[in-house]
N, C-alpha and C positions, 0 to 999 in steps of 0.2 A: 790839698792833699798831695803827697809826693807821688811821683810816677812809679808804678810797680813794674820791674823788669819782667819780661817773658822770654821764652826760649826761641823766639823767631828773630831772624836777622842777626846782624853783628852787634858788637858791644858799643859801637860808636854812636853817640847822639848826633843826629843831624840838626834837629830843631829843638830849641829850648825856649819856652815862653814862661817868663817869671813875673808874677804880680802885675799882669797887664790890666790897665784901666783905660777905657775909651770913653770920651765925652763928646756929645753932640750939642752944639750951641743952637737952640731953637728960640722962637719968639716967646715961648712960655718960660724960658730959662734953660739951664743946662740939664741934659738927660744923660744917664750913664748906662748904655746898653751892655757894656762889658766891665765888670767890677772885680778887679784884683784876682785874676785867674792865673793858674800856673799848670803847665803840663809839658812833657817832652816826647819826642818821637825818635826812635832808633832808626838808623839807616836801613832801608830795605823792608820796612814794616808799614802797616796801615793802621792809623789811629782814626777812629770814628768819633766825631763830635756830634752828639745827638741832643734833641730837645724839641719842644714845640715851637711854632712860629713866635717870634719875639723873645726867644730865650737868649739871643746874642751870639748864636753859633756862626751865622754868616758874617756878622760884623767882626767877629774874631778873625775869620779868614781874610776879610778885607784889610784889617790892620796888619796882618802878617805880610800880605802881598802889596802893601802900600797903595790900596785902592779905596781908602775911606772917602766918603763924600766931602765936598768942600766945607761943610759945617762940622766935620768930625776931626778929632785929633787924638793922639795917644797922650793921655794925661801923665801916666807914670808906668814904670815897669820896663822890661826889656824883651826883645825878640832876637834871639841869637841863632844864626845859621852858620854852621861850621865854626862855632865859637866866635863869630863876629857879630857884634850888636848892631842890628840894622837900624835901630832907632837913633844911633849916634852918627849915621852916615849922612852926607849931604843929599838933598833931594835928587840931584842928577845921578848919583851913584845908586840910590835905591831904585830909581826907574830903570837903570841899566841891568839890574838883577832880574827884572820881570822878563820872562821868556828865556832866560839863560839859566839861572839857578832856581828860580821859582816860576811855575806856570800855573794857570787856573782854568778849569773847565767849568763853564757856567751851566745853570739849570736848563735854560731854554735856548738851544742852539740856533733856532730860526731868528730870534731877536738879537742873539750875539753875533751873528754873521751879517755882513753888509749885503743888502738885497741887490745892489746895483753893481757889485764886483764879482768876477768869476772866482771860483775856488782857488785857482792858481795864483791870481793877484793877491788874494787875502792870505794865502799861506806864505808867500815869499816876502810880503811887505815888511815885516819886522827885521828879517835877516838882511834884506837888501838896504833898507833905509838906516837901520840902527847899527847893524853889524858889518855893513859895507861888503856884503857878499857879491860875487859876480852873479848876474841874473841867470845865466845858463846853469851854473852850479846850483843855485837856489832852486830852479825848476826841477832839476834832476833829483835833488834831495827831497823836494815836496812829493814827487812821484814815488820815491822810495818809502817815505813815511806813510803815504796813503796805502801802499802795498803792505806795509808792516801792520797797519790796523785792520787789514782784511777787507778793504774796499775793492770790489771787483772793477776791472777795467779802469785803473787809476788815471791813465792818460786821457781817457774820455771824460772822466769826472772833473778833471782840472779845468776843462773848457766850459763846464756848466755853471749855472747860478744856483744859490741855495734853494730857491723855490722848486727847482727841478729834482731835488733829492728828497727821499723819505726822511722821517724823523731819525731812524736809526742810522742812516747814511750821513746825515748832518752831524750827529753826535760823534761818529767816527772821524769826520772831517775836523771837528773841534779838537779831538784828541790828537790827531796827526799834526795839526797846526801847533798845538802846545808842545809837541815833541821836536819841533824844528831846531830849537836852540839847545837840545839835549839837557833839559833841566834835571836837577836832583830832587826837588820837592814838587809834587803834583798835587794841587789843591782841587778837589772835586766837589763843587757845590750842587748838591742834589742832582747828580749826573744821570739818574734813571727815572726821576719822578714823572716826567712827561712821556715816558715810553711804555709800550705794551709789555706784558710779562715776557713774551718770547724774545723781543728785542732787548729788554732789560737784562735777561739772562745772557745774551750774547755780549752786551757791553761789560757786564761784570766779569765774564770769563776773559774778555779781551784785556781788561785792566789787570787782572791777576797774571795773565801771561806776560804782559809788558813789564809788570813789576819784577817778575822772576828773571826775564831776559835782560832788562836794563838796570836792574837793581834800584828801581824807583822807590822813593819814599812817598807815601800817599797820606794826605789829610782829607778824610771823607766827611763831608757835611750832609747829614741826612736825618729824616724822621722815620725812615722805613727800617724797622728792627730786623726784618728779614734780610735786607741787604747788608746790615751790620753783621748779622750772624754768618753771612756768606763770605764777606770780604775782610773784616777787621781782625786785628790781633789784640788791639787794646781799645777801650771805649772811655770817653769822658762824657758825663751827663751834665747838661746845662739847664738852669732854670732862672729866669729873671736876671740874666747877666752874670750869674755866679756859677761856679763849678760845684755841684752838690755831691758827685761821686765819680770815682774813676777806678779802673781795674782792668784785668785781662778780660777778654770776651767771655771766657768761661765763668769768671767771677760775677760779671754783671748779669748774665743770663740765668745762672744757676744759684747764685748766692748774693742777690742784691740787698743792700743795707738801707739805703735812703727810701723813705715812703714815696717820693716822686718817681724814683726809678721803678719801684714795684708797680706804681700806678700806670706808668708808660707801658710796661710789659703786659699788665693785666688787660689793657685796652686793645691790644693787638688781636685782630681776627686771625686765628690759626687754622690753616687748611687741615681738614681731617677731624676737627672737633665735633662736627654735627652730622657726620655721614650716617650714623646709626640712629638718628632721631626718628621717633615714631611718625609715620605718615598719616595724615588726616585724609579721609575719603572725599576730597574736594571734587573728584571726578563725578560725583553724584549731583553736584550743584548745577543749576541751569547755565547755559552758555551766555556770556555777556558780550564777548567780542569774538568775531570769526573773520580770519583773513584767508582769502581764496586767490591763489595764483597771482599774488601781487608782484608787479614789476615796476620799478622806478628808474627812469633813464634821464640823463642830463646831456644835451648836445654841447659839443665843444667846437665853436667856430664854424668853419665852412667858408664859403665865399667864392670869388672868381677862379682861384687857382685850385680849388678842391671840388671834386665831383659831389661829395656828400660830407657833412660834418661828422667828426668822430663822436661817438656816444659813450658816456660813462654809464655802465650797467651797475648802478648802486645797489639795487635790490633785484634779484634775478629769478623771481618765481617762488614766493613764500606762502606756505599754508600753515596756519596756526589757529588754535582755539584757546581762549582764556575764559574760565568759568568764574561765576560770581564768588567773591571772597578769596580768590586765588592770587598768589604772587608768582609770576613767571619772570625769570631772569633771562636776559638776552646778553650773551657774552661773545667775545671775539676780539681780534686785533683791530687797531684803527684802520678805517677804510673798508671794513667788512660789510658795512651797510646797516648796522644796528641803530644808530641815531637817525638815519634817513628813514628807516622803517617806523621808528617812533613818531617822527614828524608826519609821515604819510598817514598813520593811524589817526592822528589828531586833525587831519584835513589841511595841514599846513603845506603839503606838497601834493600835487596831482599825480596819480600813477599813470604809467603808460598802458598798463593792462591789469586786470584783476579787480578785486573789490574788497572793501572793509565794511563789515556788517557789525553795527553796534545795536544790541538788543533787536536783532533781525532787520535793521534798517540800514541801507547803504549810505555810508557817510558822505561819499563824494557826489551823490545824486540828491542830497537833501535840499529842500527849498529854504528860504530865509528863516521861517519859523522853526522848521525842523533842526536847522543848523544852530539856532539860538538855544534850543532845548538841549542839543548835544553838548554845546559849550558849557552849559550849566552842570551837566552830568559827568563830563570828562575834562580833566585838567592836566597840566604838564609842569614838572619841576625841572629846571634846566641845570646844566653842569656848573656853570660859573655864576654864583649868586650875585657877585658884584656887578657884572655886566647885564644881568637880567633885571636889576632894580634901577628905576629912574633916579639918578642922583639929585634931581631938583625937587623930588617929592618927599614929604615926610612919611614916616612909616605908617601912620594912621591912614593917610590918603592912599598909599600903596596897597594896604590890605583891604580897604573898603572899595577900591576901584571896581572890582568885579560886580559888587552889589549895585554900584551906581550905574554901570553899563546895562545891567539887566533890570534896573528900576525896582529893586527889592528894598523894602523897609524905608523908614524915615531916616534923615541924617543922624538923629540921636540914637536910634536903635542900631544903625550901622556901626556907630562908634562903640556902643556897648558890645556888639558882637565881635568887633576887632580886639577890644581889650580882653574879653573872655578867651578868645582864641590865642592871643599872644601869651597870656598867662598859661594857657594849656600847653603851649610848646616851649615853656621854660623861660619866657621873657617877662618883663614887668610892664605894668599899666602905663607908667610915664614914658615908656619908649615910643609911644605913638607920636610924640612931638619931635623926635629926633630924625636925622637924615641917615641914609644907609652907610655913609663913610664913617660914621661914629661907632660902628659895630665891628666886631671881629668876623672872620669868615664863617665860623660856626653859627654866630648869631644871625648873620645875613641869610644863611641857609634856613634857619628857623623862621625868619620872616617870610621867605619864599614858600615854606611849607604852610604857614598860616594863610598866606594869600591863596594858595591852591585849595585850602580846606574851607574858605569862607562861604563858598556856594554849596557846601555839603555834597560834593560829587560822589558818584559811585565808582569812578575809575580814574587813576592817575598814572601817567607815564613819568617815570623818574629817570632822567637821563644823566647818569654818572653823578648823582647828587652828593657823594662823599669823596670823590677823587681828589679834590683840592683841599681837603681838610686834614689836620693833624690827627694822629691815631686816637687820642683821647676824645677830641671833638667828634671824630667819626663814630666812635663807640656811642657817644651820647645821641647823635642824630639817628643812628640805627636803632637804638633802644626806643627813641621817640617814635619812629616809623612803625615799629612792631606794636607799640601801645596803641597808636592811633588806628592802625589797621584792625586791631581787635575791637576797639571802642566804636569806630564808625562803620565797621564792616566793609572796608575798602577793598577794591580789586586793584592790583598793581602790576604794571610792566616795568621791571627794574633793569635798566640798561647799565652794564658795568663791565670793566675788564678785570676787576678784583674778585677772583674766584673764592677767596676766603670769606669776603663779605657776602657774596652770593649764597654760599653754603649756609651762612648764618640766617639768611632772611627768606630765601625762595622756597616755594613748594616744588616747582619744576624749573628745569634749565633748558634753554634752547641755545645751541652753540652755532654761531654763524661763521661762514668763511666765504669771502668773495660774493656776497649777496645771497647766499643760500644757507638754509639750516642743514647742518650735517649730522647733528645728534640732538635728540629731544627726549627728555624723560624726567622721572622723579629725581629731585636733587641728590638724595642718598645714593641712587644708582649711578647717575652720571658722574658725580664727584668721587664716590667711593669705588666705582669700578668702571672707568671710562672705556669705551669700545672703539670709537673712531680714532684713527691715528692722530688726527689734529687735536682732538680733545685730550688725548694722552700727552701730547707735546705741550699743550697749554698748561696742564696741571703739573707737569714735571718742571716747568720753568718758574713756578711760583716759589719765591724764597720763603723758607720757614724760619721763624725767630727762635731757632734752637740750633746752636753750633754743631752738636753731635749728630742730630738727625740730618741737618743740611749737608754735612760732610759725607754721609753715607748714602745719600739719595742717588738714584740713577737718572741722569739727564738725557732727555731725547732732544737732540739738537735739530731744529728745522734747517733746511738748506735755503740760504738767502732770505729774502723778504717777500711779502705777498706780491703776486704778479699784478700787472696793470689791469684795471677794470675796463679800460677801453679796448683791450685785446686780450681777453682771458684765455687760458689754455683750453684746448679741446678736451672732450670727454669729462672725466672727473677733474674739476679745477684745482684740486689739491695735489694731483699726481706729481708735478715737478718737485715738490718739497717732501714727498711721502717716502718714508723708509720701507713701506710695505707695498709700494706700487708694483703692479705687474705690467711690464712693457707691452704685452700683447693686447691687453683689454683696457687698462685704466686711461690711456690717452685717447681712446676712441669711444668709450661707452660712458655716457652721462648717467649719474647715479640718483635715483629717487629715494626718499625715506622709506625704509621697510622695517617692520617690527622684528626685533631680535633681542632676546634675553631681557624682556620687560621694558625696552625703550626703542625708539625709532632711530635708525642709522642709515646714512647715505653712503654706503661703502660696500661694493660687491665682494671685496676680498674678505671682509669681516663676516658678512652675512652669507657668503658662499653662493651668491646669485650672479 
């Protein structure tokens, strides 16, 4: 399809891709991940390349940046940058363009940055080695770029290593590093996928500001349609290596033509769609799980030169009740303690204080027989299905393993149960003979769901079960979990940072910040009318897949990133980032949950206490 001009940016085309075909030489024969696609980007604009995993969008970006794997090559077509065909240049000249005219920001900054080199050494490496810059000039420029991307104390950050920075800080370092050579085209490969919604919003705003200030042209690779609506001027939709539709962002979102585009948009969970849903009276059901004053701490080091080890206060006193048949969502930024709380509930981590009662029995004081019974009734689905499945075991063995451990049924009956359950979660009977690597991410997660259900549990902790999945696969897994919840009468603790997904699935929402619950209530109330300043900021940061609504939204920008869990702020832990903080009371007075407007809130300013 021809590229359709829009009113953003100048008239000059910076990048033009024509009839691009990429071939990978594999042991099974040639594979074509990119097949005869064409698109162009005008200078100073953002084009989003969207599609599910395996659609070819990242491989297209690698071909443009000359970063194809050794088995890959451009079979045909052209990639023209400033009217110069890059495919006709010698390899040395193509390499010289990387970092100068073309730069690429990768999805996971922690793996893209060298763990044994300081930030300064990594930032100046390209310009010193390849461009022959003076080291002092390179260091001064690096500090300037870090300041440009909004990283506090850039001189201090340059002396640090990647593991000493947060995810948002590492992503800012990556952006600053890519700006060292003043590139014209910035390729962003899923730049916000691994980030929390608040940090994601900061990175999106940063990229938009840099684009306006530096007249950057951006090629955005993503499957997040909310990010597309917030950043893009033009959209190209890819499926199975082909370009199936392109148009302006308004055309794609409001007047999509191709069935695949419509399917992608229909699969997106949209914040605000379920706020007025009817509330079931689950508060009348018996209590299945009760958490009382739970604290979880992890010591850091200690030794001869320290009087006492530092302590990470991962969970700092949590009280929570979950009733039979209820789904409670636990939300918050990375590091807030939600996954640690989930593991402590399952008895995988010992608490420093407090207790977890399952059906009125203390989990951490159970004897061997009691713990074995608890393990049958409570299960956990982990975030990354690939790493939670043993690659050396066949699917049938993986699913039946819990039955073997608990000595349930005969081998033949176990296999029958596994087949029945695999078919129930949307897989096929013959899949029991395959290995995990032979399945897609969505299928692997279905295997994890089947394994969690094989013991017919009453309660399941779901730790970010859809965060690594494409939107269409995510919609399928969420639909499956809703059906299974109704069919088996399951009680769920659903841990997530995706508030649109939470709104769709949960009966109640608990919002965590720095190890504490700061707001707790019915989903319709918390999502539809948030009261705590932190909840309001979280919701305002969620991108909406609607360009018009996204442009009109009021953003609540949090100051900086979450503080250290080893040295949390005094009083209300949120006060250093809060727009409503009262200097006289908030830094001194710790806030407990109090009932206010139909939900519990830990904020004296809101409750007036």
